[in-house]
One Martini backbone bead per residue (centre of mass of N, CA, C, O) as a GRO file, in nm:
protein
  157
    1UNK     BB    1   0.053   0.066  -0.013
    2UNK     BB    2   0.355   0.132   0.055
    3UNK     BB    3   0.636   0.221   0.155
    4UNK     BB    4   0.941   0.138   0.375
    5UNK     BB    5   1.099   0.402   0.489
    6UNK     BB    6   1.035   0.402   0.801
    7UNK     BB    7   1.255   0.166   0.885
    8UNK     BB    8   1.514   0.367   0.926
    9UNK     BB    9   1.455   0.399   1.199
   10UNK     BB   10   1.530   0.388   1.509
   11UNK     BB   11   1.429   0.160   1.759
   12UNK     BB   12   1.506   0.313   2.033
   13UNK     BB   13   1.253   0.526   2.021
   14UNK     BB   14   1.093   0.302   2.132
   15UNK     BB   15   0.895   0.158   2.335
   16UNK     BB   16   0.851  -0.061   2.547
   17UNK     BB   17   0.668  -0.301   2.689
   18UNK     BB   18   0.336  -0.177   2.671
   19UNK     BB   19   0.016  -0.139   2.719
   20UNK     BB   20  -0.199   0.024   2.540
   21UNK     BB   21  -0.464   0.231   2.579
   22UNK     BB   22  -0.456   0.244   2.272
   23UNK     BB   23  -0.492   0.011   2.025
   24UNK     BB   24  -0.374   0.244   1.803
   25UNK     BB   25  -0.096   0.273   1.891
   26UNK     BB   26   0.180   0.374   1.702
   27UNK     BB   27   0.408   0.223   1.888
   28UNK     BB   28   0.217  -0.034   1.801
   29UNK     BB   29   0.214  -0.269   1.609
   30UNK     BB   30  -0.040  -0.427   1.391
   31UNK     BB   31  -0.187  -0.758   1.366
   32UNK     BB   32  -0.428  -0.881   1.137
   33UNK     BB   33  -0.563  -1.215   1.155
   34UNK     BB   34  -0.627  -1.540   1.076
   35UNK     BB   35  -0.720  -1.746   1.345
   36UNK     BB   36  -0.767  -2.035   1.169
   37UNK     BB   37  -0.492  -2.011   1.041
   38UNK     BB   38  -0.201  -2.178   1.050
   39UNK     BB   39  -0.012  -1.984   0.901
   40UNK     BB   40  -0.091  -1.719   1.047
   41UNK     BB   41  -0.033  -1.819   1.337
   42UNK     BB   42   0.265  -1.885   1.279
   43UNK     BB   43   0.349  -1.597   1.217
   44UNK     BB   44   0.282  -1.483   1.495
   45UNK     BB   45   0.472  -1.666   1.657
   46UNK     BB   46   0.725  -1.559   1.519
   47UNK     BB   47   0.696  -1.263   1.602
   48UNK     BB   48   0.698  -1.307   1.904
   49UNK     BB   49   0.987  -1.430   1.909
   50UNK     BB   50   1.134  -1.174   1.750
   51UNK     BB   51   0.994  -0.960   1.951
   52UNK     BB   52   1.185  -0.848   2.203
   53UNK     BB   53   1.018  -0.569   2.275
   54UNK     BB   54   0.701  -0.606   2.248
   55UNK     BB   55   0.538  -0.421   2.025
   56UNK     BB   56   0.345  -0.610   1.916
   57UNK     BB   57   0.016  -0.648   1.804
   58UNK     BB   58  -0.299  -0.842   1.818
   59UNK     BB   59  -0.561  -0.964   1.585
   60UNK     BB   60  -0.839  -1.104   1.494
   61UNK     BB   61  -1.053  -1.094   1.227
   62UNK     BB   62  -1.299  -1.229   1.396
   63UNK     BB   63  -1.307  -0.998   1.562
   64UNK     BB   64  -1.458  -0.708   1.615
   65UNK     BB   65  -1.201  -0.539   1.582
   66UNK     BB   66  -1.090  -0.671   1.321
   67UNK     BB   67  -1.341  -0.629   1.147
   68UNK     BB   68  -1.345  -0.320   1.167
   69UNK     BB   69  -1.068  -0.281   1.032
   70UNK     BB   70  -1.135  -0.411   0.767
   71UNK     BB   71  -1.362  -0.217   0.692
   72UNK     BB   72  -1.199   0.051   0.717
   73UNK     BB   73  -0.994  -0.082   0.475
   74UNK     BB   74  -1.175  -0.242   0.254
   75UNK     BB   75  -1.217  -0.534   0.363
   76UNK     BB   76  -1.304  -0.841   0.378
   77UNK     BB   77  -1.544  -1.035   0.610
   78UNK     BB   78  -1.591  -1.336   0.472
   79UNK     BB   79  -1.277  -1.332   0.398
   80UNK     BB   80  -0.928  -1.378   0.509
   81UNK     BB   81  -0.683  -1.305   0.253
   82UNK     BB   82  -0.546  -1.104   0.464
   83UNK     BB   83  -0.338  -0.910   0.615
   84UNK     BB   84  -0.331  -0.654   0.868
   85UNK     BB   85  -0.105  -0.376   0.883
   86UNK     BB   86  -0.010  -0.144   1.147
   87UNK     BB   87   0.219   0.135   1.087
   88UNK     BB   88   0.212   0.443   1.177
   89UNK     BB   89  -0.091   0.443   1.033
   90UNK     BB   90  -0.012   0.228   0.821
   91UNK     BB   91  -0.138   0.026   0.567
   92UNK     BB   92  -0.100  -0.333   0.516
   93UNK     BB   93  -0.099  -0.576   0.250
   94UNK     BB   94  -0.018  -0.863   0.180
   95UNK     BB   95   0.311  -0.876   0.112
   96UNK     BB   96   0.357  -0.597   0.247
   97UNK     BB   97   0.297  -0.694   0.535
   98UNK     BB   98   0.536  -0.881   0.566
   99UNK     BB   99   0.760  -0.675   0.507
  100UNK     BB  100   0.690  -0.474   0.732
  101UNK     BB  101   0.741  -0.664   0.967
  102UNK     BB  102   1.032  -0.744   0.904
  103UNK     BB  103   1.144  -0.453   0.914
  104UNK     BB  104   1.070  -0.408   1.222
  105UNK     BB  105   1.269  -0.647   1.326
  106UNK     BB  106   1.515  -0.621   1.165
  107UNK     BB  107   1.809  -0.757   1.164
  108UNK     BB  108   1.769  -0.979   0.895
  109UNK     BB  109   1.457  -0.935   0.820
  110UNK     BB  110   1.478  -0.675   0.640
  111UNK     BB  111   1.561  -0.831   0.372
  112UNK     BB  112   1.263  -0.862   0.263
  113UNK     BB  113   1.266  -0.595   0.089
  114UNK     BB  114   1.343  -0.733  -0.182
  115UNK     BB  115   1.041  -0.789  -0.268
  116UNK     BB  116   0.997  -0.488  -0.376
  117UNK     BB  117   1.120  -0.547  -0.665
  118UNK     BB  118   0.864  -0.648  -0.722
  119UNK     BB  119   0.594  -0.611  -0.872
  120UNK     BB  120   0.292  -0.565  -0.738
  121UNK     BB  121   0.127  -0.764  -0.911
  122UNK     BB  122   0.314  -1.005  -0.843
  123UNK     BB  123   0.293  -0.998  -0.537
  124UNK     BB  124  -0.016  -1.033  -0.526
  125UNK     BB  125  -0.033  -1.297  -0.682
  126UNK     BB  126   0.138  -1.469  -0.492
  127UNK     BB  127  -0.027  -1.422  -0.239
  128UNK     BB  128  -0.302  -1.523  -0.349
  129UNK     BB  129  -0.221  -1.819  -0.394
  130UNK     BB  130  -0.176  -1.878  -0.096
  131UNK     BB  131  -0.440  -1.772   0.030
  132UNK     BB  132  -0.638  -1.960  -0.136
  133UNK     BB  133  -0.454  -2.234  -0.016
  134UNK     BB  134  -0.395  -2.243   0.298
  135UNK     BB  135  -0.580  -2.469   0.406
  136UNK     BB  136  -0.475  -2.699   0.222
  137UNK     BB  137  -0.164  -2.664   0.295
  138UNK     BB  138  -0.189  -2.598   0.640
  139UNK     BB  139  -0.470  -2.543   0.753
  140UNK     BB  140  -0.749  -2.562   0.998
  141UNK     BB  141  -0.917  -2.432   1.254
  142UNK     BB  142  -1.208  -2.427   1.445
  143UNK     BB  143  -1.059  -2.197   1.617
  144UNK     BB  144  -0.949  -1.956   1.795
  145UNK     BB  145  -0.694  -1.905   1.985
  146UNK     BB  146  -0.550  -1.895   2.305
  147UNK     BB  147  -0.350  -1.706   2.459
  148UNK     BB  148  -0.115  -1.685   2.661
  149UNK     BB  149  -0.091  -1.509   2.944
  150UNK     BB  150   0.183  -1.351   2.858
  151UNK     BB  151   0.014  -1.241   2.576
  152UNK     BB  152  -0.270  -1.105   2.619
  153UNK     BB  153  -0.190  -0.793   2.614
  154UNK     BB  154  -0.124  -0.822   2.287
  155UNK     BB  155  -0.427  -0.891   2.259
  156UNK     BB  156  -0.694  -0.776   2.067
  157UNK     BB  157  -1.046  -0.814   2.098
   0.00000   0.00000   0.00000
């Protein structure tokens, strides 16, 4: 949806892990994801593990909060075929959402920005092929999982 030039800022200027009073606090990037998708949930688990400062917040697209954000950004709420990532008030979807998250995690994950060299139509086409087949390829849970107690403050909605 936009370029990723914001990620060149030093990460040290960001606050450490504290639960924001406002769920859309711009100092806390937000990932809205398909909570029943095994691939999407695995991506969130990976981000939790790599986000040593605990800055990222998460919401399932199936939650009222996540669904409202999908609607606000013009995304379908009958099937969640993209993640929605909000960083510094900027919305990212499709492959750009993955690149934005990786860039926020710092080096070496920031190297994912090389994907931006691909033309946007090709990036979106590649993302769509995986998104359309994610349940068949990776599986689907019956319901959204409950985060462990130590992570609950990072899950919104």
